[in-house]
C-alpha positions as CSV (number, residue, x, y, z in Angstrom):
1,M,0.0,0.0,0.0
2,Y,1.2,3.5,-0.7
3,R,2.4,5.5,2.2
4,R,0.6,8.7,3.1
5,G,2.4,11.9,2.6
6,G,3.0,11.6,-1.1
7,S,5.7,8.9,-1.2
8,S,5.3,6.4,-4.0
9,R,7.4,3.9,-2.2
10,R,5.5,0.7,-1.7
11,R,5.5,-1.4,1.4
12,R,5.9,-5.1,1.1
13,T,2.8,-6.9,2.3
14,S,2.3,-10.6,2.5
15,P,-0.6,-12.6,3.9
16,R,2.1,-14.8,5.6
17,H,3.2,-11.8,7.8
18,T,-0.2,-10.4,8.7
19,P,-1.4,-10.6,12.3
20,S,-3.3,-13.8,12.9
21,V,-3.7,-14.2,16.6
22,R,-6.1,-17.2,16.6
23,G,-4.5,-19.0,13.7
24,H,-7.5,-18.3,11.4
25,R,-7.2,-16.8,8.0
26,E,-7.7,-13.0,8.0
27,P,-11.0,-11.6,6.8
28,S,-11.3,-11.4,3.0
29,S,-10.9,-7.6,3.0
30,H,-7.6,-7.9,4.7
31,R,-6.4,-10.6,2.3
32,Y,-7.3,-8.6,-0.8
33,D,-5.9,-5.3,0.7
34,S,-2.4,-7.0,0.7
35,R,-2.6,-7.3,-3.0
36,R,-4.2,-3.9,-3.9
37,S,-0.9,-2.2,-4.6
38,R,-0.1,-4.8,-7.2
39,H,-3.5,-4.4,-8.8
40,D,-3.4,-0.6,-8.7
41,R,-0.2,-0.7,-10.7
42,R,-1.9,-2.5,-13.5
43,S,-3.4,-0.6,-16.4
44,G,-5.5,-1.3,-19.4
45,P,-7.2,-4.7,-20.0
46,A,-5.3,-6.5,-17.3
47,R,-6.7,-4.2,-14.7
48,R,-10.2,-4.2,-16.1
49,R,-10.3,-8.0,-16.1
50,R,-9.7,-7.9,-12.3
51,S,-12.0,-5.0,-11.6
52,D,-15.0,-7.2,-10.7
53,S,-13.1,-9.5,-8.5
54,T,-11.5,-6.7,-6.5
55,S,-14.3,-4.2,-6.4
56,R,-15.6,-5.6,-3.1
57,A,-12.1,-5.5,-1.6
58,R,-11.6,-1.9,-2.6
59,A,-14.8,-0.8,-1.0
60,T,-13.4,-2.0,2.4
61,P,-11.5,0.6,4.4
62,V,-7.8,0.2,4.3
63,R,-7.7,0.6,8.1
64,V,-8.6,-3.1,8.4
65,R,-5.0,-3.9,7.6
66,N,-3.7,-1.9,10.6
67,L,-5.1,-4.2,13.3
68,R,-2.7,-4.3,16.2
69,R,-0.8,-7.5,16.6
70,S,-1.5,-7.4,20.4
71,S,-5.2,-7.4,20.0
72,P,-6.6,-10.9,21.0
73,H,-9.5,-10.5,18.7
74,A,-7.7,-9.0,15.7
75,S,-8.7,-11.7,13.3
76,Y,-11.7,-13.2,15.1
77,R,-14.8,-14.2,13.3
78,P,-17.8,-16.1,14.7
79,P,-17.3,-19.9,14.3
80,S,-20.3,-20.1,11.9
81,T,-18.6,-17.8,9.4
82,R,-15.1,-19.1,9.7
83,R,-13.5,-20.5,6.6
84,T,-11.2,-23.5,6.9
85,S,-7.9,-23.9,5.2
86,R,-4.7,-25.7,5.6
87,N,-3.4,-22.6,7.4
88,D,-6.1,-22.7,10.0
89,S,-4.0,-24.9,12.2
90,R,-1.2,-22.3,12.6
91,H,-2.5,-21.3,16.1
92,L,-1.6,-24.8,17.2
93,R,2.1,-24.0,17.0
94,R,3.4,-23.1,20.4
95,S,6.9,-22.5,21.8
96,A,9.8,-24.7,20.6
97,D,9.9,-26.7,23.8
98,E,6.4,-28.0,23.2
99,G,6.8,-28.9,19.5
100,N,9.2,-31.8,19.2
101,R,7.4,-34.4,21.2
102,D,3.9,-33.4,20.1
103,C,4.8,-33.9,16.5
104,R,6.7,-37.2,16.9
105,S,3.8,-39.5,16.5
106,S,0.7,-37.5,16.4
107,R,0.7,-37.5,12.6
108,R,-0.7,-41.0,12.8
109,R,-3.8,-40.1,14.8
110,D,-7.2,-39.4,13.1
111,R,-9.5,-39.4,16.1
112,R,-12.4,-37.3,15.2
113,R,-15.9,-38.7,14.8
114,R,-17.1,-37.0,11.7
115,D,-20.8,-37.6,11.9
116,S,-21.5,-36.4,15.4
117,S,-24.3,-33.9,16.1
118,P,-23.6,-30.7,18.1
119,S,-25.5,-32.2,21.1
120,E,-23.0,-35.1,21.2
121,R,-20.1,-32.8,21.5
122,H,-21.0,-32.3,25.2
123,H,-20.5,-36.0,25.7
124,H,-17.4,-36.8,23.6
125,H,-14.0,-35.3,23.2
126,H,-13.5,-35.7,19.5
127,R,-10.4,-36.7,17.6
128,R,-8.6,-34.1,15.6
129,S,-7.5,-34.8,12.0
130,D,-3.9,-35.7,11.2
131,A,-3.2,-32.1,10.1
132,E,-4.5,-30.6,13.3
133,R,-2.7,-33.1,15.6
134,S,0.6,-32.6,13.9
135,G,3.1,-30.2,15.4
136,R,4.6,-29.6,12.0
137,R,2.9,-27.0,9.8
138,R,3.1,-26.5,6.1
139,H,4.6,-23.2,5.2
140,S,3.9,-21.5,1.8
141,G,7.0,-20.2,0.1
142,A,7.7,-16.5,0.3
143,R,8.2,-14.5,-2.9
144,S,11.3,-12.3,-3.1
145,R,11.3,-8.8,-4.7
146,S,12.2,-10.4,-8.0
147,G,9.2,-12.7,-7.7
148,R,11.2,-15.9,-7.2
149,R,9.8,-18.4,-4.7
150,R,12.0,-19.5,-1.9
151,E,11.3,-23.0,-0.8
152,Q,11.3,-23.6,2.9
153,R,12.9,-27.0,3.4
154,S,12.6,-28.9,6.6
155,S,15.3,-31.2,7.8
156,D,12.5,-33.2,9.4
157,R,10.8,-34.0,6.1
158,I,9.8,-37.7,6.2
159,V,11.5,-39.9,3.6
160,H,10.8,-43.6,4.3
161,F,12.9,-46.6,3.5
162,K,11.9,-48.0,0.0
163,W,11.1,-51.7,0.0
164,V,9.6,-54.3,-2.2
165,P,8.2,-57.7,-1.2
166,G,10.8,-60.4,-1.3
167,M,13.8,-58.1,-0.9
168,R,16.6,-59.0,1.5
169,L,17.0,-56.9,4.6
170,G,20.2,-58.3,6.1
171,D,19.3,-61.9,7.0
172,Y,15.6,-61.2,6.7
173,K,13.2,-61.5,3.9
174,V,10.6,-58.7,3.6
175,L,7.0,-59.8,3.4
176,N,4.9,-56.7,3.9
177,K,4.7,-53.3,5.6
178,I,3.3,-53.1,9.2
179,G,3.2,-49.4,9.5
180,D,5.0,-46.0,9.3
181,G,5.9,-43.5,11.9
182,T,7.9,-40.3,12.3
183,F,10.9,-42.5,13.4
184,G,10.8,-44.7,10.3
185,R,9.0,-47.8,8.9
186,V,8.2,-51.2,10.4
187,L,8.3,-54.1,8.1
188,L,7.0,-57.7,8.5
189,C,10.0,-60.0,7.8
190,E,10.8,-63.6,7.9
191,K,13.8,-65.7,8.9
192,D,14.0,-69.5,9.1
193,G,10.2,-69.7,9.0
194,E,9.7,-67.3,12.0
195,R,8.2,-63.8,11.6
196,F,9.6,-60.6,13.0
197,A,8.8,-56.9,13.1
198,V,11.8,-55.0,11.8
199,K,11.9,-51.3,12.6
200,V,13.9,-49.5,9.9
201,V,15.0,-46.2,11.4
202,R,15.2,-43.0,9.4
203,D,18.7,-41.8,8.7
204,V,18.2,-38.8,10.9
205,A,20.5,-38.2,13.9
206,K,17.9,-37.8,16.5
207,Y,16.0,-40.9,15.5
208,V,19.2,-43.0,15.3
209,S,20.1,-41.7,18.7
210,S,16.7,-42.8,20.1
211,A,17.1,-46.2,18.5
212,K,20.4,-46.7,20.2
213,I,18.8,-45.7,23.5
214,E,16.0,-48.2,22.9
215,V,18.5,-51.0,22.2
216,D,20.4,-50.3,25.4
217,I,17.2,-50.0,27.6
218,L,15.7,-53.2,26.2
219,N,18.9,-55.1,26.7
220,D,19.0,-53.9,30.3
221,I,15.4,-55.0,30.8
222,H,15.7,-58.4,29.4
223,R,18.9,-59.1,31.3
224,V,16.8,-58.9,34.5
225,D,13.5,-60.2,33.1
226,A,14.2,-63.9,32.5
227,G,10.6,-64.8,33.2
228,G,9.0,-62.2,30.9
229,D,7.2,-60.5,33.7
230,S,8.0,-57.0,32.5
231,H,5.3,-57.0,29.7
232,C,7.9,-55.2,27.6
233,V,8.5,-56.1,23.9
234,V,11.3,-58.5,23.2
235,L,14.2,-57.2,21.1
236,H,15.9,-60.0,19.2
237,G,18.7,-57.9,17.8
238,H,19.8,-55.0,15.6
239,F,22.0,-54.5,12.6
240,L,23.0,-51.9,10.0
241,Y,21.7,-52.3,6.5
242,K,24.3,-51.3,3.9
243,D,26.4,-50.0,6.8
244,R,24.2,-47.0,7.2
245,I,20.5,-47.7,8.0
246,M,19.8,-48.9,11.5
247,C,17.3,-51.8,11.9
248,L,15.9,-53.2,15.1
249,V,14.4,-56.7,15.1
250,F,11.4,-57.2,17.5
251,E,9.0,-60.0,18.2
252,H,5.9,-59.9,15.9
253,L,2.9,-58.6,17.8
254,G,-0.6,-57.5,16.9
255,D,-2.4,-54.1,16.7
256,S,-1.8,-51.3,19.1
257,L,-4.6,-50.4,21.4
258,Y,-5.2,-47.3,19.3
259,D,-5.3,-49.2,16.0
260,F,-7.8,-51.7,17.5
261,M,-10.1,-48.9,18.6
262,K,-9.8,-47.4,15.2
263,R,-10.9,-50.7,13.6
264,N,-13.8,-50.6,16.0
265,D,-14.9,-47.1,15.2
266,Y,-13.7,-46.0,18.6
267,K,-16.3,-48.0,20.6
268,G,-13.9,-48.9,23.4
269,F,-13.0,-52.1,25.1
270,F,-15.0,-54.6,27.2
271,M,-14.7,-53.9,30.9
272,A,-13.1,-57.3,31.6
273,D,-10.5,-56.5,29.0
274,I,-9.8,-53.1,30.5
275,Q,-9.2,-54.7,33.8
276,K,-6.7,-57.2,32.3
277,I,-4.9,-54.5,30.3
278,A,-4.7,-52.2,33.4
279,F,-3.3,-55.0,35.5
280,Q,-0.6,-55.8,33.0
281,L,0.4,-52.2,32.5
282,L,0.7,-51.7,36.2
283,K,2.9,-54.8,36.4
284,G,5.0,-53.4,33.7
285,L,5.3,-50.0,35.4
286,S,6.1,-51.7,38.7
287,F,8.9,-53.6,36.9
288,L,10.3,-50.4,35.3
289,K,10.2,-48.6,38.7
290,K,12.0,-51.3,40.5
291,N,14.8,-51.0,37.9
292,R,14.7,-47.1,38.2
293,L,13.3,-46.7,34.7
294,I,10.6,-44.1,33.5
295,H,9.0,-44.8,30.2
296,T,7.9,-41.1,29.5
297,D,5.8,-41.9,26.4
298,L,3.0,-44.2,27.4
299,K,-0.1,-43.9,25.1
300,P,-2.4,-46.4,23.3
301,E,-0.1,-46.4,20.2
302,N,2.8,-47.8,22.4
303,V,0.8,-50.7,23.9
304,L,0.4,-53.6,21.5
305,L,-2.0,-56.6,21.7
306,T,-0.3,-60.0,21.3
307,C,-3.1,-61.6,19.3
308,A,-3.4,-61.1,15.6
309,P,-6.3,-59.2,13.9
310,D,-7.6,-62.5,12.5
311,Q,-8.3,-63.6,16.1
312,Y,-10.8,-60.9,16.8
313,I,-14.4,-62.0,17.3
314,E,-17.6,-60.2,16.4
315,V,-19.9,-59.7,19.4
316,P,-22.6,-57.3,20.5
317,F,-21.2,-54.2,22.2
318,P,-22.4,-54.3,25.8
319,R,-22.5,-50.6,26.4
320,S,-24.6,-49.9,23.3
321,T,-28.3,-49.3,23.6
322,T,-28.9,-50.3,19.9
323,G,-27.2,-53.7,20.0
324,M,-24.4,-52.7,17.6
325,M,-21.8,-55.3,16.9
326,T,-18.1,-54.8,17.8
327,K,-14.8,-56.7,17.6
328,R,-13.2,-58.1,20.7
329,P,-9.7,-59.6,20.8
330,A,-9.5,-63.2,21.6
331,S,-6.9,-62.3,24.3
332,A,-6.3,-59.0,26.1
333,D,-2.6,-59.8,26.6
334,I,-0.4,-56.8,25.8
335,K,3.2,-55.6,25.5
336,I,4.7,-52.2,26.0
337,I,6.8,-50.8,23.2
338,D,8.8,-47.7,22.1
339,F,11.6,-47.3,24.7
340,G,13.4,-44.6,22.7
341,S,12.5,-41.9,25.3
342,T,12.9,-44.1,28.4
343,I,15.4,-42.8,31.0
344,Y,16.8,-43.9,34.3
345,E,15.7,-41.9,37.3
346,D,19.1,-40.4,37.8
347,D,19.5,-39.4,34.2
348,Y,18.9,-35.9,32.9
349,H,15.2,-35.0,32.9
350,S,14.1,-32.8,30.0
351,S,11.4,-30.2,30.6
352,I,8.9,-31.7,28.2
353,I,8.0,-35.4,27.9
354,N,5.1,-37.5,26.7
355,T,2.7,-36.9,23.8
356,R,0.6,-33.9,24.9
357,Q,-2.7,-35.7,25.6
358,Y,-1.0,-38.0,28.1
359,R,1.2,-35.4,29.7
360,S,0.9,-34.9,33.5
361,P,0.3,-31.5,35.2
362,E,3.7,-31.4,36.9
363,V,5.4,-31.6,33.5
364,I,3.3,-28.6,32.1
365,L,3.9,-26.6,35.3
366,D,7.6,-27.3,35.2
367,V,7.9,-28.4,38.8
368,G,9.8,-31.6,38.2
369,W,8.6,-35.1,37.3
370,S,9.4,-38.7,38.1
371,Y,7.7,-42.1,38.1
372,A,4.3,-40.5,38.8
373,S,4.2,-39.1,35.3
374,D,3.8,-42.6,33.9
375,M,0.9,-43.2,36.2
376,W,-0.9,-40.1,34.9
377,S,-0.4,-41.4,31.4
378,L,-1.8,-44.8,32.5
379,G,-5.0,-43.1,33.8
380,C,-5.5,-41.2,30.5
381,I,-5.1,-44.4,28.5
382,L,-7.6,-46.5,30.6
383,I,-10.4,-43.9,30.5
384,E,-9.8,-43.7,26.7
385,L,-10.1,-47.5,26.4
386,Y,-13.5,-47.1,28.1
387,T,-14.9,-44.2,26.2
388,G,-13.0,-44.6,22.9
389,N,-12.2,-40.9,23.0
390,L,-9.3,-38.7,24.3
391,L,-9.8,-37.4,27.8
392,F,-7.9,-34.2,27.0
393,N,-8.2,-33.3,23.3
394,T,-6.1,-30.1,23.3
395,H,-3.0,-28.4,21.9
396,S,-2.5,-25.7,24.4
397,H,-0.9,-25.9,27.8
398,L,-3.3,-23.5,29.6
399,E,-6.3,-25.1,28.0
400,H,-4.9,-28.5,29.0
401,L,-4.6,-27.4,32.6
402,A,-8.2,-26.1,32.6
403,M,-9.4,-29.4,31.3
404,M,-7.6,-31.2,34.0
405,E,-9.4,-29.2,36.6
406,Q,-12.7,-30.0,34.9
407,A,-12.0,-33.7,34.8
408,V,-10.3,-34.5,38.2
409,G,-10.5,-31.3,40.4
410,Q,-8.5,-28.3,41.5
411,F,-4.7,-28.3,41.6
412,P,-3.3,-28.3,45.2
413,P,-2.0,-25.0,46.4
414,R,1.4,-26.5,47.1
415,L,1.8,-27.5,43.4
416,L,0.8,-24.0,42.2
417,E,3.2,-22.4,44.7
418,Q,6.0,-24.4,43.3
419,A,5.0,-23.5,39.7
420,R,5.2,-19.7,40.6
421,K,9.0,-20.3,41.0
422,T,9.4,-21.9,37.6
423,G,8.3,-21.3,34.0
424,G,4.9,-22.7,34.9
425,R,4.0,-19.3,36.4
426,R,3.0,-18.1,32.9
427,Y,-0.1,-20.3,33.3
428,L,-1.1,-18.9,36.7
429,H,-3.3,-16.0,37.4
430,P,-1.2,-12.9,38.4
431,S,-3.4,-11.7,41.3
432,R,-5.3,-14.7,42.6
433,E,-4.6,-18.4,43.4
434,G,-5.1,-20.8,40.6
435,I,-4.5,-21.0,36.8
436,N,-5.2,-18.0,34.6
437,W,-8.5,-19.4,33.3
438,P,-10.8,-18.3,31.6
439,E,-9.0,-14.9,31.5
440,G,-6.0,-16.4,29.7
441,A,-8.1,-18.3,27.1
442,Y,-6.9,-17.5,23.6
443,S,-10.3,-18.0,21.9
444,L,-13.9,-18.5,22.6
445,S,-13.7,-22.0,21.0
446,S,-11.0,-22.8,23.6
447,E,-13.4,-21.9,26.4
448,E,-16.1,-24.0,24.8
449,R,-13.8,-27.1,24.6
450,V,-13.0,-26.8,28.3
451,A,-16.7,-26.4,29.2
452,Y,-17.5,-29.6,27.3
453,C,-14.8,-31.5,29.2
454,R,-16.6,-33.7,31.8
455,N,-15.6,-35.0,35.1
456,V,-14.3,-38.6,34.9
457,M,-17.1,-39.8,37.3
458,E,-19.6,-38.6,34.7
459,L,-18.0,-40.4,31.8
460,V,-18.4,-43.9,33.4
461,K,-21.7,-45.7,33.8
462,P,-23.1,-46.2,37.3
463,E,-22.5,-50.0,37.2
464,H,-18.8,-49.3,36.6
465,R,-18.4,-46.9,39.4
466,P,-15.4,-48.8,40.9
467,F,-13.6,-48.2,37.6
468,A,-14.4,-44.4,37.8
469,E,-13.0,-44.3,41.3
470,F,-9.9,-46.1,40.2
471,I,-9.3,-43.5,37.4
472,K,-9.9,-40.7,39.9
473,Y,-7.4,-42.3,42.2
474,V,-4.7,-42.6,39.5
475,L,-5.3,-39.1,38.1
476,N,-4.5,-37.3,41.2
477,P,-3.3,-33.8,40.3
478,D,-0.8,-33.9,43.1
479,P,2.1,-36.1,41.9
480,S,3.2,-36.7,45.5
481,Q,-0.2,-38.1,46.3
482,R,-0.6,-40.1,43.1
483,P,-0.4,-43.9,43.8
484,T,2.6,-46.0,42.8
485,P,2.0,-49.0,40.6
486,E,2.1,-51.3,43.6
487,D,-0.5,-49.2,45.4
488,A,-2.8,-49.1,42.4
489,L,-2.7,-52.9,42.1
490,E,-4.3,-53.1,45.5
491,H,-7.4,-51.2,44.5
492,E,-10.7,-52.9,44.7
493,F,-11.2,-52.4,40.9
494,F,-9.0,-55.5,40.3
495,V,-10.9,-57.8,42.7
496,L,-14.5,-57.0,41.5
497,Q,-16.2,-58.6,38.6
498,L,-18.0,-55.7,37.0
499,P,-21.0,-56.2,34.7
500,E,-20.5,-55.5,31.1
501,N,-23.8,-53.7,30.7
């Protein structure tokens, strides 16, 4: 746009650099204004051809462009009139310390039920799409003064190992692909008539480093787990393919808990199966704790069933009022996987751990974490196995904390007092006790999501009240009062035979 005062010098304007506080695309007048100087310089037929398409924009006052960046509602439009685009998810990017772990494996998750009515949103925490869950965002290239496009290249761009059926991978014959992740690709392989899952790690330093950690941790685990009581995946070995690509050879298991729910349209598990899975997970966490290990990344994707998908049986879902059919695994035996982030208790503790939806309050508030953080993740997993939905479907630290208070109660004053001495004070109210909510909410939709978050006691049917009490027991906001795996195994939930419906 031309400067006032007679100067013909033109300011560079680009939609990429315009204020967008809430991550939504700016109003159409703002978008067209950024191009008006280019249109104004045109003359003759070229300008006339665009006159109709820009007349509406020209009628809009130029002052719209000058919205202050600090205004929290600078680009706000009511939800009913908001337009979606691939840039709408920009507001999900937070500080660098939040990004890395959130984007490690969230690209795999598509957890939103698409055909739910508005009334159902009060009862379910819907899944976000892959693009919304991902910490990485697409960036459009920026044009230079000469008009040439500069491509923004990411060192984290995923390039998977290329394979074909029947190829040799070391001593193994590749049969099929099991799945992909940010870390790399998992292939179904065969050797001497036995099947294995081979994780082919991407040739990126941080993933290779995590793979080496995983090898060391699993070797340590299996040296002291002769009886297989740890419920941890068995690592058969590792090798370098073509002296460059690291490959880890695991026992072949079935679907993850998440993949099973996805096959089932997120209907959840039978109560008897939840009891068995919870018992095994607690046994596994107890084993890790005795050996001074903290997993730090427990979630449904990292817990695998041992039975194959062809062993699922079709049965009526007991918690359905319409008699819908569902799949049930022939066995609820599980194994814990992905030890690339596992640490010893006396190792360095990074400030951010876990995938966000399973992250404990002490991690967010930056007051220090230990074994209790794995117990929090366990509680989030188990309630998700019951409802089929995320307990905390959020991408913001403050919103996450507000949801926690809705679901399990207020944070203890001692925890908040500790947070005031750390980086967690940014989430606390400056003049009163408690978190800065709803004053600190960055959008109306954020407030709505927190309002829809229900207490865990309301998410569970009355006949399953012991399970709800167990979840409330495990999800204690105070990490010092959260039960240990050994304490949790003594809960009455494991001695009662709860009805399925």
